[in-house]
C-alpha positions as CSV (number, residue, x, y, z in Angstrom):
1,X,-129.9,-25.2,7.1
2,X,-134.1,-25.0,6.3
3,X,-134.8,-24.9,10.5
4,X,-131.9,-22.6,11.0
5,X,-133.6,-20.2,8.2
6,X,-137.1,-20.7,10.0
7,X,-135.4,-19.6,13.6
8,X,-133.9,-16.5,12.0
9,X,-137.2,-15.5,10.4
10,X,-138.9,-16.0,13.2
11,X,-135.8,-13.9,15.1
12,X,-136.2,-10.9,12.2
13,X,-139.6,-10.6,13.2
14,X,-139.1,-10.2,16.8
15,X,-136.4,-7.9,15.9
16,X,-139.1,-6.0,14.1
17,X,-141.5,-5.8,16.7
18,X,-139.3,-5.1,19.2
19,X,-137.9,-2.0,17.4
20,X,-141.7,-1.0,16.4
21,X,-142.3,-0.7,20.0
22,X,-139.1,0.4,21.0
23,X,-140.2,3.6,18.6
24,X,-143.8,3.4,20.0
25,X,-142.7,4.3,23.3
26,X,-139.7,6.5,22.2
27,X,-142.8,8.9,20.6
28,X,-144.7,8.7,24.1
29,X,-140.9,9.7,26.2
30,X,-139.8,12.6,23.9
31,X,-142.7,15.0,24.3
32,X,-143.2,14.0,28.2
33,X,-139.2,15.2,28.9
34,X,-139.9,17.9,26.4
35,X,-142.8,18.9,28.3
36,X,-140.6,18.5,31.9
37,X,-142.6,15.3,33.3
38,X,-140.3,13.0,35.1
39,X,-140.0,10.0,33.0
40,X,-138.7,6.8,35.6
41,X,-138.7,4.1,33.1
42,X,-138.4,3.6,29.7
43,X,-139.0,-0.4,28.7
44,X,-139.0,-2.2,25.9
45,X,-140.8,-5.8,26.3
46,X,-142.6,-7.0,29.8
47,X,-141.1,-9.6,32.3
48,X,-137.6,-9.8,34.1
49,X,-135.5,-7.2,33.0
50,X,-132.7,-8.8,30.6
51,X,-130.7,-5.6,30.3
52,X,-131.0,-2.1,31.8
53,X,-128.8,1.3,32.3
54,X,-129.7,4.1,34.3
55,X,-129.2,7.7,32.5
56,X,-130.3,10.6,34.5
57,X,-133.6,10.1,36.2
58,X,-134.8,7.3,34.0
59,X,-133.6,3.7,34.0
60,X,-134.1,2.7,30.2
61,X,-134.0,-1.6,29.9
62,X,-134.9,-4.7,27.6
63,X,-136.9,-7.2,29.1
64,X,-137.3,-10.8,28.5
65,X,-141.0,-10.8,26.5
66,X,-140.3,-8.5,23.5
67,X,-143.9,-8.2,22.4
68,X,-144.9,-5.0,24.5
69,X,-143.1,-2.1,26.3
70,X,-143.9,1.0,28.3
71,X,-142.6,4.3,29.9
72,X,-143.4,5.2,33.9
73,X,-144.6,8.7,34.2
74,X,-145.8,9.9,37.8
75,X,-149.0,11.0,38.4
76,X,-151.3,8.5,35.8
77,X,-153.9,8.4,38.3
78,X,-153.9,12.0,40.1
79,X,-154.0,12.3,43.6
80,X,-157.7,12.2,45.2
81,X,-157.0,15.7,46.5
82,X,-155.9,17.0,43.3
83,X,-159.0,15.9,41.5
84,X,-161.2,18.0,43.5
85,X,-159.5,21.0,43.4
86,X,-161.7,24.4,41.9
87,X,-159.7,27.1,40.6
88,X,-162.0,30.3,41.0
89,X,-161.8,33.5,38.9
90,X,-157.9,33.5,38.0
91,X,-156.3,32.9,41.9
92,X,-156.1,29.2,43.1
93,X,-156.4,28.6,46.6
94,X,-153.6,26.4,47.6
95,X,-154.2,25.1,51.1
96,X,-155.8,28.3,52.1
97,X,-153.3,30.6,51.0
98,X,-153.1,32.1,46.9
99,X,-151.0,30.8,44.7
100,X,-149.6,32.3,41.3
101,X,-151.6,32.6,38.2
102,X,-153.7,30.1,37.0
103,X,-153.0,28.6,33.4
104,X,-155.1,26.9,30.8
105,X,-155.8,23.5,32.5
106,X,-155.8,24.8,36.1
107,X,-152.3,24.5,36.9
108,X,-149.9,27.5,38.5
109,X,-146.7,27.7,36.3
110,X,-144.9,28.8,39.3
111,X,-145.6,25.7,41.4
112,X,-147.1,23.4,39.1
113,X,-150.0,22.3,41.6
114,X,-153.4,21.9,41.3
115,X,-155.7,24.0,44.3
116,X,-156.6,21.4,46.8
117,X,-160.2,22.7,48.5
118,X,-159.8,25.0,51.0
119,X,-162.3,23.3,53.5
120,X,-162.2,19.6,54.5
121,X,-164.3,17.1,53.2
122,X,-163.9,14.4,55.2
123,X,-162.3,10.8,54.4
124,X,-163.6,7.7,52.8
125,X,-163.3,5.7,55.8
126,X,-166.3,8.2,57.4
127,X,-168.3,7.5,54.3
128,X,-167.4,3.8,54.3
129,X,-168.0,3.5,58.1
130,X,-170.8,5.6,58.4
131,X,-172.8,3.1,61.2
132,X,-175.5,2.5,58.3
133,X,-176.2,-0.5,60.6
134,X,-176.5,0.8,64.2
135,X,-179.5,0.1,66.0
136,X,-180.2,-2.3,64.1
137,X,-181.1,-6.0,65.3
138,X,-179.7,-8.8,64.2
139,X,-182.4,-10.5,61.9
140,X,-182.9,-7.3,60.1
141,X,-181.7,-8.2,56.6
142,X,-181.3,-4.3,55.6
143,X,-178.0,-3.9,57.6
144,X,-176.4,-6.8,56.0
145,X,-176.7,-5.6,52.5
146,X,-176.0,-2.2,53.5
147,X,-172.7,-4.1,54.8
148,X,-172.1,-5.6,51.8
149,X,-172.4,-3.0,49.8
150,X,-170.1,-1.5,52.0
151,X,-167.2,-3.9,51.6
152,X,-167.7,-3.9,48.1
153,X,-167.2,0.0,47.8
154,X,-164.1,-0.2,50.7
155,X,-162.6,-2.8,48.0
156,X,-162.9,-0.3,45.5
157,X,-161.8,2.3,47.2
158,X,-158.7,0.7,48.2
159,X,-158.1,-0.7,44.7
160,X,-158.4,2.9,43.5
161,X,-156.0,4.3,46.3
162,X,-153.5,1.7,45.9
163,X,-153.6,2.6,42.3
164,X,-153.0,6.1,43.2
165,X,-150.3,5.1,45.6
166,X,-148.5,3.2,43.0
167,X,-148.2,6.5,40.3
168,X,-147.2,8.4,42.6
169,X,-144.7,7.0,44.7
170,X,-141.8,8.7,43.1
171,X,-142.5,12.2,43.3
172,X,-140.5,13.9,45.2
173,X,-141.6,16.6,47.4
174,X,-141.6,19.7,45.4
175,X,-142.0,17.5,41.8
176,X,-145.8,17.9,41.5
177,X,-145.2,19.9,38.6
178,X,-143.8,17.2,36.9
179,X,-146.6,14.9,36.9
180,X,-148.5,13.7,33.8
181,X,-151.9,15.1,35.4
182,X,-150.3,18.4,36.3
183,X,-149.8,19.2,32.3
184,X,-152.2,20.7,30.5
185,X,-154.5,18.9,28.2
186,X,-153.4,19.7,25.0
187,X,-149.7,18.5,26.3
188,X,-151.5,15.4,27.7
189,X,-152.7,14.7,24.4
190,X,-149.7,15.0,22.4
191,X,-147.7,12.9,25.0
192,X,-150.0,10.1,24.3
193,X,-151.2,10.7,20.8
194,X,-147.2,10.5,19.7
195,X,-146.4,7.2,20.5
196,X,-149.2,5.8,18.0
197,X,-148.2,8.2,15.6
198,X,-144.7,7.2,15.5
199,X,-146.4,3.2,14.5
200,X,-148.7,5.1,11.7
201,X,-145.4,7.2,10.1
202,X,-143.0,4.2,10.1
203,X,-145.8,2.0,8.8
204,X,-145.9,4.3,6.1
205,X,-142.2,4.9,5.4
206,X,-142.3,1.1,5.2
207,X,-145.0,1.0,2.5
208,X,-143.0,3.3,1.1
209,X,-140.1,1.4,0.8
210,X,-141.8,-1.6,-0.5
211,X,-144.0,-0.2,-3.0
212,X,-141.9,2.8,-4.7
213,X,-138.2,1.2,-3.7
214,X,-139.0,-2.2,-4.5
215,X,-141.7,-1.7,-6.4
216,X,-144.8,-4.5,-7.1
217,X,-145.2,-7.0,-9.7
218,X,-146.9,-5.5,-12.6
219,X,-148.5,-6.6,-16.0
220,X,-147.4,-5.0,-19.1
221,X,-148.4,-4.3,-22.6
222,X,-145.4,-7.1,-23.6
223,X,-146.8,-10.4,-24.5
224,X,-145.7,-13.9,-22.6
225,X,-148.0,-16.0,-23.9
226,X,-150.5,-16.3,-26.9
227,X,-153.7,-18.5,-26.1
228,X,-154.7,-20.9,-29.0
229,X,-158.2,-21.3,-28.5
230,X,-161.3,-19.4,-26.8
231,X,-163.6,-21.5,-24.5
232,X,-166.4,-20.2,-22.8
233,X,-165.8,-20.7,-19.2
234,X,-169.2,-22.7,-18.3
235,X,-168.0,-25.3,-21.2
236,X,-164.5,-24.8,-20.0
237,X,-165.5,-26.0,-16.4
238,X,-167.1,-29.2,-17.5
239,X,-164.3,-30.4,-18.8
240,X,-162.0,-32.7,-17.6
241,X,-158.8,-31.8,-15.9
242,X,-156.8,-33.2,-18.4
243,X,-158.4,-31.0,-21.4
244,X,-158.4,-27.8,-19.2
245,X,-155.2,-26.6,-21.1
246,X,-155.8,-28.4,-24.7
247,X,-157.8,-27.2,-27.5
248,X,-160.2,-29.6,-29.3
249,X,-161.0,-29.2,-33.5
250,X,-163.8,-27.5,-32.8
251,X,-162.8,-24.5,-30.5
252,X,-162.5,-21.0,-31.6
253,X,-159.0,-20.0,-32.4
254,X,-158.2,-16.8,-30.6
255,X,-157.8,-13.5,-32.4
256,X,-154.4,-13.3,-31.2
257,X,-153.1,-17.1,-32.7
258,X,-154.9,-16.3,-36.1
259,X,-153.1,-12.7,-36.5
260,X,-149.7,-14.6,-35.9
261,X,-148.8,-12.3,-32.9
262,X,-146.0,-13.8,-30.7
263,X,-144.4,-13.7,-27.3
264,X,-142.1,-11.0,-27.0
265,X,-144.5,-8.7,-29.0
266,X,-144.8,-4.8,-27.5
267,X,-148.6,-4.0,-28.0
268,X,-148.7,-0.2,-27.9
269,X,-152.2,0.8,-29.2
270,X,-155.7,-1.0,-30.2
271,X,-158.4,0.6,-31.9
272,X,-156.3,3.8,-32.1
273,X,-156.3,4.0,-28.1
274,X,-152.8,3.7,-26.9
275,X,-152.1,1.3,-24.4
276,X,-149.7,2.5,-22.1
277,X,-150.3,-0.4,-19.1
278,X,-152.3,-3.5,-19.4
279,X,-155.3,-2.5,-17.4
280,X,-155.8,0.0,-20.2
281,X,-155.2,-2.5,-22.8
282,X,-157.5,-5.0,-21.3
283,X,-160.3,-2.2,-21.0
284,X,-159.7,-1.7,-24.9
285,X,-160.2,-5.3,-25.5
286,X,-163.2,-5.8,-23.3
287,X,-165.0,-2.9,-24.5
288,X,-164.9,-3.8,-28.5
289,X,-165.9,-7.2,-28.3
290,X,-167.5,-8.5,-31.5
291,X,-166.1,-5.0,-33.5
292,X,-162.9,-5.5,-36.0
293,X,-160.2,-3.3,-34.9
294,X,-156.4,-2.5,-35.6
295,X,-154.0,-4.0,-33.2
296,X,-150.3,-2.2,-33.3
297,X,-147.6,-3.6,-31.9
298,X,-143.4,-3.5,-31.9
299,X,-141.4,-6.9,-33.3
300,X,-137.8,-6.8,-33.0
301,X,-137.9,-2.6,-32.7
302,X,-140.2,-2.2,-35.8
303,X,-144.0,-1.3,-35.7
304,X,-146.4,-3.4,-37.4
305,X,-150.5,-3.3,-37.7
306,X,-152.8,-6.0,-38.0
307,X,-156.8,-6.1,-38.5
308,X,-158.2,-8.5,-36.3
309,X,-162.1,-9.4,-35.0
310,X,-161.8,-9.2,-31.3
311,X,-164.4,-11.9,-30.5
312,X,-166.9,-11.6,-27.8
313,X,-166.9,-14.5,-25.1
314,X,-167.9,-16.0,-21.7
315,X,-165.0,-15.3,-19.3
316,X,-165.0,-15.8,-15.5
317,X,-165.9,-12.7,-13.4
318,X,-163.4,-11.3,-10.8
319,X,-162.9,-8.9,-8.1
320,X,-161.3,-5.8,-7.8
321,X,-157.9,-8.3,-6.7
322,X,-158.1,-10.4,-9.8
323,X,-160.2,-13.5,-7.2
324,X,-163.0,-15.4,-8.9
325,X,-166.0,-14.9,-8.3
326,X,-168.5,-17.6,-6.7
327,X,-172.4,-18.2,-7.4
328,X,-173.9,-19.5,-4.5
329,X,-174.4,-23.3,-5.9
330,X,-169.9,-22.8,-6.1
331,X,-169.6,-22.3,-9.7
332,X,-167.6,-19.1,-11.7
333,X,-169.7,-16.2,-12.2
334,X,-169.5,-15.3,-15.4
335,X,-169.8,-11.8,-17.8
336,X,-169.6,-11.5,-21.9
337,X,-166.4,-9.3,-22.9
338,X,-164.2,-8.8,-25.8
339,X,-161.2,-11.2,-25.8
340,X,-158.1,-11.2,-27.6
341,X,-155.9,-13.8,-26.3
342,X,-153.0,-12.8,-24.8
343,X,-151.0,-13.0,-21.4
344,X,-148.9,-10.1,-20.5
345,X,-145.2,-10.3,-19.1
346,X,-145.0,-9.4,-15.3
347,X,-142.3,-7.2,-14.4
348,X,-141.5,-5.2,-11.0
349,X,-142.2,-1.8,-11.1
350,X,-141.9,1.1,-8.9
351,X,-146.0,2.0,-7.8
352,X,-147.0,5.6,-9.3
353,X,-146.4,8.5,-6.9
354,X,-149.6,9.3,-7.3
355,X,-151.3,5.9,-6.5
356,X,-149.7,5.7,-3.4
357,X,-151.6,7.8,-1.2
358,X,-154.6,5.5,-2.2
359,X,-152.3,2.4,-1.5
360,X,-152.2,3.6,2.3
361,X,-155.3,4.7,2.9
362,X,-156.8,0.9,1.5
363,X,-154.1,-0.5,3.9
364,X,-155.2,1.8,7.2
365,X,-158.8,1.8,6.3
366,X,-158.5,-1.9,6.3
367,X,-157.0,-2.6,9.5
368,X,-159.6,-0.5,10.8
369,X,-162.3,-2.3,9.7
370,X,-160.3,-5.9,10.7
371,X,-160.8,-4.0,14.0
372,X,-164.5,-2.8,13.8
373,X,-165.1,-6.8,13.2
374,X,-163.1,-8.1,15.9
375,X,-166.1,-9.2,17.7
376,X,-167.0,-11.5,14.9
377,X,-163.6,-12.3,13.7
378,X,-162.7,-13.8,17.1
379,X,-166.4,-15.9,17.4
380,X,-164.9,-17.5,14.0
381,X,-161.6,-18.2,16.2
382,X,-163.7,-19.3,19.0
383,X,-165.2,-21.9,16.4
384,X,-162.0,-23.1,14.9
385,X,-160.9,-23.9,18.7
386,X,-163.4,-26.3,19.1
387,X,-163.2,-28.0,15.5
388,X,-166.3,-26.6,14.4
389,X,-164.9,-24.6,11.7
390,X,-162.0,-24.7,9.0
391,X,-159.4,-21.8,9.7
392,X,-159.6,-18.8,7.2
393,X,-156.1,-18.1,5.5
394,X,-157.4,-14.3,5.2
395,X,-158.6,-14.4,8.8
396,X,-157.3,-13.6,12.2
397,X,-154.3,-14.4,13.1
398,X,-151.8,-13.8,16.5
399,X,-148.3,-12.8,17.0
400,X,-147.1,-16.6,17.4
401,X,-148.7,-17.3,13.7
402,X,-147.2,-13.9,12.2
403,X,-143.8,-15.4,13.3
404,X,-144.6,-18.9,12.2
405,X,-145.0,-17.4,9.1
406,X,-142.2,-14.7,8.7
407,X,-140.1,-18.3,9.4
408,X,-141.8,-20.1,6.5
409,X,-140.9,-16.6,4.4
410,X,-137.4,-17.0,5.3
411,X,-136.9,-20.7,4.7
412,X,-139.1,-21.3,2.0
413,X,-137.4,-21.8,-1.8
414,X,-140.4,-21.2,-4.0
415,X,-139.7,-17.3,-3.6
416,X,-136.8,-15.2,-4.5
417,X,-134.4,-12.9,-1.6
418,X,-136.2,-9.6,-3.4
419,X,-140.3,-11.2,-2.3
420,X,-138.7,-12.6,0.4
421,X,-138.0,-9.0,1.4
422,X,-141.2,-7.6,0.2
423,X,-143.8,-9.8,2.1
424,X,-141.4,-9.4,5.3
425,X,-141.6,-5.7,5.0
426,X,-145.4,-5.9,3.9
427,X,-146.0,-7.9,6.9
428,X,-143.8,-5.1,9.3
429,X,-145.8,-2.5,8.0
430,X,-148.9,-3.7,8.5
431,X,-148.0,-5.0,11.7
432,X,-147.5,-1.3,12.7
433,X,-150.0,0.3,11.1
434,X,-152.5,-2.0,13.3
435,X,-150.5,-1.0,16.6
436,X,-151.6,2.5,15.6
437,X,-155.3,1.4,14.9
438,X,-155.4,-0.3,17.8
439,X,-154.1,1.8,20.2
440,X,-156.8,4.6,19.0
441,X,-159.0,2.5,20.7
442,X,-160.7,4.7,23.3
443,X,-160.5,2.2,26.2
444,X,-158.0,2.1,28.9
445,X,-155.2,1.3,29.3
446,X,-154.8,1.8,25.5
447,X,-153.6,5.1,24.3
448,X,-156.9,6.0,22.5
449,X,-158.3,5.8,26.6
450,X,-155.9,8.2,27.7
451,X,-157.0,10.5,25.0
452,X,-160.4,10.4,25.1
453,X,-159.9,11.3,29.1
454,X,-158.1,14.1,27.8
455,X,-160.7,15.0,25.6
456,X,-163.1,14.9,28.3
457,X,-161.3,17.2,30.7
458,X,-161.1,19.4,28.5
459,X,-164.3,19.5,27.5
460,X,-165.0,19.8,31.3
461,X,-163.1,22.4,31.9
462,X,-164.3,24.7,28.9
463,X,-168.3,23.8,30.0
464,X,-167.3,24.8,33.5
465,X,-165.7,28.1,32.4
466,X,-168.5,29.1,30.4
467,X,-170.9,28.4,33.6
468,X,-168.6,30.9,36.0
469,X,-167.9,28.1,38.1
470,X,-164.0,27.9,37.5
471,X,-161.4,25.5,36.9
472,X,-161.5,22.2,38.5
473,X,-159.1,19.6,38.7
474,X,-157.8,16.5,36.5
475,X,-160.4,13.6,36.3
476,X,-160.0,10.9,38.6
477,X,-158.4,8.4,35.9
478,X,-158.5,5.6,38.9
479,X,-162.6,5.6,38.6
480,X,-162.1,3.9,35.3
481,X,-160.3,1.0,36.8
482,X,-163.3,-1.5,36.7
483,X,-163.1,-1.0,32.8
484,X,-159.6,-1.1,32.4
485,X,-159.6,-4.4,34.0
486,X,-162.2,-5.5,31.7
487,X,-160.5,-5.0,29.3
488,X,-157.1,-6.1,30.3
489,X,-159.0,-9.4,31.3
490,X,-160.5,-9.4,27.7
491,X,-157.3,-8.3,25.6
492,X,-155.4,-11.2,27.9
493,X,-158.2,-14.2,27.0
494,X,-158.0,-13.1,23.3
495,X,-154.2,-13.1,23.1
496,X,-154.4,-16.9,24.8
497,X,-157.2,-17.9,22.1
498,X,-155.2,-16.7,19.2
499,X,-151.7,-18.1,20.7
500,X,-153.6,-21.8,21.0
501,X,-155.3,-21.6,17.6
502,X,-151.6,-20.1,16.0
503,X,-150.3,-23.4,17.4
504,X,-152.5,-26.0,16.8
505,X,-154.3,-24.7,13.8
506,X,-151.7,-22.7,12.2
507,X,-152.1,-20.8,9.2
508,X,-149.4,-21.5,6.4
509,X,-147.5,-19.7,4.0
510,X,-149.4,-21.9,1.3
511,X,-152.9,-21.2,2.6
512,X,-152.1,-17.9,2.1
513,X,-151.2,-18.3,-1.4
514,X,-153.6,-20.4,-2.1
515,X,-156.4,-17.9,-1.4
516,X,-154.6,-14.7,-3.1
517,X,-153.8,-13.3,0.1
């Protein structure tokens, strides 16, 4: 049964990520079709097509490998003649003839075609085969160097030409106005940004379901446990493990124990300050170290008050997440604070609506910080891969690792169903926010790269208009192919590295619990 549940967890994760990717691509598809762009394919996944159907001019389908997706729009790489076009004034010169009025972005709304230069500029073959080596002796090194540069240049030009041809192969005569490059810059930005925006909204919605709907485990002002004695943290650390949960005869009793506070008592005020939640209760106790104060509480429906001395004791110092802070030698950091001696009842409560924006900001900013520090984290993963470093439970994890954790969450019997659902939603929400943040990186082939190109093109057109040089055609994105290939290669290497480490040295659910994650 455990194996079956493990597989169910992985399948649920794959379904969740596939839906997220499908909605991401739908975010691109909807405005593209709204703006009249010809969309030929809408696919969820990569590799062989498992299922597809055609509706209108678009083929919709699911492919074998679910960790990705795409929509195909002709004109992602504009034809070379379009990139060299220029419009003077308000009239577009197209093949020597007058076209309709030019709209923002240099597109004639009547024909949708960008103006072409009136004079021929010469072919690429004239440049690359410019007889640079004619008249040279065979022993001359200069022609050989030029020839190598020529071959490299020709290879690059052929690659750009192939990319343009592939990008525009499904454009029928008269459909040039339905290409991606024919859109105005603002419309292109909307098409490219809408995909990541869907993931951001989806991530926030999932966080809302988890934090506002299901709620979070919250300490209350109702007493769960009463501590018998107060032992300084430095002294407790030196005691043997068998004495960690027992008191010695000479240990100081806690104020709560001496006052007779019992489990189930609800503390309503300390030192005249109303305690609406555990954080407020703890803060008041810490601030009154060494003082005698009144403690108001309710027991069996009756309000009672006792006067107790809040003792000053040495306690472990923790961060904002409750994790103990350590000194360089590994021993716990400590601080002197007031101590009463009670532990709270933990209840699942809806996160206050006013705190939800802060929780979203923490999640989004945390993801962006993780992406910014990605190179350093990849170095750590590389050291894990070669065996010189242990796997950090709070470090990078790939899709394989996330799938394994999802399987463990579903199959474990250590957490209840509600907690399982909340952990699964948390993973899916974080993944969507990661897809948003990662796609906003301004490098091709990511959406952020296309957005950066669009912003550059818009700025270039404005500058040209200010200088009276007329409107220019779209930026030749084919020129960025070398950088695109480098980015794709790096992403493939990163994926392969994470897959290897996730398989060989996986992060387990127990490791995450022990790390406090």
